N, C-alpha and C positions, 0 to 999 in steps of 0.2 A: 405833520408837526405835532409834537406833544402838546396836550392841553393841560397846563398847570392851573391849580386852583387860585382863588383870590389871594392866598398867601405866597403864591409863586412856587408851590411844590406839588408833587404827585406821589402816590404810594408806589413803593417798589418792593415786590415780593421776591425773595431769594430762595431758590430750591437747590438741593444737592443734585448735581448733574448725574450722579451714579444711582442714587436710591430714589430720587424724585421727592424726597421729604422736604417739606417747607422748613427752612432753617431760620428765617428772619423776615420781618416786615419793617421797613424804614421809609424814609422820604427822601426824594431827590428834588433839587432845584435844577435850573438849566445848567449851571456850572458843574454840579455833581454828575449829571447825565453826560455832559460833554467830556469830562475827565475820565469817566468810566469807559466811554466809547474809545477815547484816545489811548488810554493806558492798559485796558483789559483788567484793571483792578477796581473793585467796587468802591465808589465814593458816595457819600450820602450827605444830606443836610440835616444837622441836628437842630430841631425846633426848640429844644430846651436850652441849648447853649448858643443858638443863633450863629452857627458856624459850620463850615464844610469840614468833613472828617473822612479819613480813609479807614475803612473797616480793617481792624487788626493792627493799626499803627502802634498801639500800646501792647496788646496781647500777643501779637505775632500770628493771629488767626485771620490772615488776609483771605479775602474772597477773590479768587481768580475767575473772571467772567469768561465763560465759553460761548454763551449765547445770550442775546437780549431780544425780548419780544415785547410788543405793546398790545393792549387789548383793542377791540373794535372801535371804541370811542377815543382811543389814544390818550386816556386820562389815568392809566396805570401801566407800570413797567413790571416785567417778569425777567429776573436774572437767573440763568442756570449757571451755578458756580461750583468750583472745587474749593473747599475750605482748607487752607494751609495751617501750619502750626500744630496745635493740639487737635485740630479737626472739629473745633467747637465754634459756633456763631453767637451763642448767648453769653452776655457779660457775667452771668451767674455761674458759668462754667459748664453748662450743658451743651450737647451737640446742637440742639435746636432751641430757639427761644420759646417754642411751643411744646414745652415738656410737661405742662399741666393739662389734665383732661377734666372736663365738666361732665358728670354723669348725665346721660340722656335716658328718658323713659322711666325715671324714678321720681319720687316726690322730691321737690326742690330741697336741696340742702346746701349749706355754704361751703362744705369741704371740697377742695379740689384734690385730684389724685394725680400721681405721676403717670404720665402717658405710657411709659415703658417701665413697668415694675422692676425695681432693683437697679435702674440705670444709675450709674455713678457719674459724677462730674468728670469732665475731661481734664479740667484744671481747677486749681484753687484760686478763686478770684481775689482773695485777700493777699495772696502772694503776687499775683500777676499785676494787680492794679494798686499796689501799695505806693504811697506817696513818699518821695524822698524828703526828709526833714532837715 
């Protein structure tokens, strides 16, 4: 059985099933995990909004889950997914939420770099997430 933390969640790491790239880290509660298992579509628990959400429900960038694994302590989940829609998991429009790189082995500096030089956004978040008024 999964071991949820004191807030009732556990981290869920999503990787692209084809490339192996980490595309997202989010959290799941028991309901999110159960719905993910049942539907094959990634569901998560939003800690900031305090509600269940389906990845891609607004953007169309759903994560179709092909495999679910848990770690040896059963306190983390690994989802191997195919990203639908624009092929992006990041709400800022990038393929992966991990698009920034921290330089290693250099004097500490505050600037982050794009992990993939010249990587363009897969979609414009201003267009995708605009609110109807």
